[in-house]
C-alpha positions as CSV (number, residue, x, y, z in Angstrom):
1,M,61.0,99.8,6.0
2,A,60.8,98.4,9.6
3,T,60.8,100.6,12.6
4,R,64.0,100.4,14.6
5,I,64.2,100.8,18.4
6,K,66.3,103.9,17.9
7,D,63.3,105.4,16.0
8,L,60.9,104.9,19.0
9,T,60.2,107.4,21.6
10,V,60.7,106.4,25.2
11,E,56.9,106.4,25.7
12,E,56.4,104.1,22.7
13,L,59.0,101.7,23.9
14,Q,57.3,101.7,27.4
15,V,54.0,100.9,25.8
16,I,55.5,97.9,24.0
17,I,57.3,96.6,27.1
18,E,54.1,97.1,29.2
19,G,52.0,95.2,26.7
20,T,54.6,92.4,26.5
21,V,54.8,92.1,30.3
22,K,51.0,92.2,30.7
23,Q,50.5,89.4,28.2
24,T,53.3,87.3,29.7
25,I,51.7,87.6,33.2
26,E,48.2,86.7,31.8
27,D,49.7,83.7,30.1
28,M,51.4,82.5,33.2
29,L,48.3,83.0,35.3
30,E,46.3,81.0,32.8
31,D,48.9,78.2,33.0
32,I,48.9,78.2,36.8
33,Q,45.1,78.0,36.7
34,A,45.1,75.1,34.3
35,L,47.8,73.2,36.1
36,S,45.8,73.6,39.4
37,N,42.8,71.9,37.9
38,P,42.7,68.1,38.4
39,K,40.3,67.6,35.5
40,Y,42.7,69.3,33.2
41,L,45.7,67.3,34.5
42,N,43.7,64.1,34.1
43,S,42.8,65.0,30.5
44,V,46.5,65.6,29.7
45,A,47.4,62.2,31.2
46,E,44.7,60.5,29.2
47,A,45.7,62.2,26.0
48,R,49.4,61.1,26.5
49,A,48.3,57.5,27.2
50,E,46.2,57.4,24.1
51,Y,49.1,58.8,22.0
52,K,51.5,56.3,23.5
53,A,49.0,53.5,22.7
54,G,48.8,54.7,19.1
55,N,45.2,55.9,19.4
56,I,45.7,58.9,17.2
57,K,44.3,60.4,14.0
58,N,46.2,62.1,11.2
59,F,45.6,65.8,10.6
60,E,44.4,64.9,7.1
61,D,41.8,62.5,8.4
62,V,40.4,64.9,11.0
63,F,40.2,67.9,8.7
64,D,39.5,66.0,5.5
65,V,42.3,67.5,3.5
């Protein structure tokens, strides 16, 4: 049976919320860092151009499945 919020103590709920907020902030900082990197932005632009030009491989071909 799943735990319900009403079954949690205030401290347990705080730990869950703190962990979620911490992970969200870390993810946002990682995104900001990536989007501030010209090499990363260029690689995204190149990948989009290759995709648009049809220069792609199927999942099955890449992973031989």
